[in-house]
C-alpha positions in Angstrom: -34.9 1.9 -6.3 -32.6 1.4 -3.4 -29.7 -1.1 -3.8 -29.1 -3.1 -0.6 -25.7 -2.8 1.0 -23.8 -6.1 0.8 -20.4 -7.7 0.5 -19.7 -9.8 -2.6 -20.0 -13.5 -1.8 -16.6 -14.2 -3.4 -14.7 -12.0 -0.9 -12.7 -14.1 1.5 -13.7 -13.6 5.2 -10.0 -13.2 6.1 -9.3 -10.4 3.7 -8.9 -6.9 5.1 -11.0 -3.8 4.5 -9.5 -0.4 5.3 -11.6 2.2 7.1 -12.0 4.4 4.0 -13.0 1.4 1.8 -15.6 0.3 4.4 -17.1 3.8 4.4 -17.3 3.7 0.6 -18.8 0.2 0.6 -21.7 1.1 3.0 -22.1 4.6 1.4 -21.7 6.3 4.8 -19.6 9.4 5.5 -16.3 8.8 7.3 -17.4 11.2 10.0 -20.4 9.1 10.9 -18.4 5.9 11.0 -15.8 7.6 13.2 -18.6 8.6 15.6 -19.9 5.0 15.7 -16.3 3.9 16.6 -16.1 6.6 19.3 -19.4 5.4 20.8 -18.6 1.7 20.4 -21.5 0.9 18.2 -19.9 0.1 14.8 -17.7 -2.7 13.7 -14.7 -3.8 15.7 -11.7 -2.0 14.2 -8.0 -3.0 14.5 -4.7 -1.4 13.8 -1.6 -3.2 12.7 0.6 -3.6 15.8 -1.6 -0.9 17.5 -0.6 1.8 15.1 -1.4 2.9 11.6 -4.5 2.7 9.5 -7.7 1.2 10.8 -9.0 -2.0 9.2 -11.6 -4.8 9.7 -11.8 -8.2 8.2 -14.5 -9.1 5.6 -16.0 -11.4 8.2 -16.4 -8.5 10.7 -17.9 -6.3 8.1 -20.4 -9.1 7.3 -21.2 -9.5 11.0 -21.8 -5.8 11.4 -24.0 -5.5 8.3 -26.0 -8.5 9.4 -26.6 -7.0 12.9 -27.5 -3.6 11.4 -30.0 -5.0 8.9 -33.6 -4.5 9.7 -35.9 -7.3 8.7 -39.5 -6.6 7.8 -42.0 -8.8 9.8 -45.7 -8.7 9.7 -47.2 -6.9 12.6 -50.4 -8.3 14.0 -53.3 -6.2 15.0 -55.0 -6.3 18.4 -58.5 -6.1 16.8 
């Protein structure tokens, strides 16, 4: 059984998640997330004063995960 990726409800939207923590949270290799960042398709990353480690807010992580979630809808037939 596959466990859906999600952020605990009790995490404050203003808290920070470091790059490495986010990769662990979504169970995705750092190399893949770096490639997303390079192509501009992943979450919006920030650095403290433009230098140092990458981070995102919990709110941005939730936004990204919501936008990346595929919902199942019933597909109608033409016949």
